[in-house]
C-alpha positions, 0 to 999 in steps of 0.5 A: 491504532493502525497496522500496515502489512504487505500481502499477496492478493488471492483475489482481485481487490480495489485500491482504497487510495485510487478507488480503482480495481488495481490489485489483481490476483498475485499482486503484492499490496499493502493491507491497512487496518485502522481502529475506530476513529483513528486520529479523528478520521471519523470511521465508526468501525474498523477499516480495512483495505488494500493499497496498490503498488502504483499508489504506494510508489506515488506516495513514497511507500513503494519500497515497502511493497518491493522489499527495498530500503531507500536508506540502503543503496544496495537494495534501493531501486530508484524509479525510472527517469521520465526524461 
């Protein structure tokens, strides 16, 4: 079982994806909760952690934190061009 919820941080947190203290107080982040041995990952107990907005954007999950829907052009905010 896995559950992911968008939350607003009440304290600084480390991101479980990049392993940096990237989540600051007041930032929105994805809280991820996985049950023991989810999909054979081998965690002996429950695992809970947060994913920062930067990592969520990198892996295509940024729209979850930013409350946008990539299939709905009215709410989707494409990433800025780096050209």
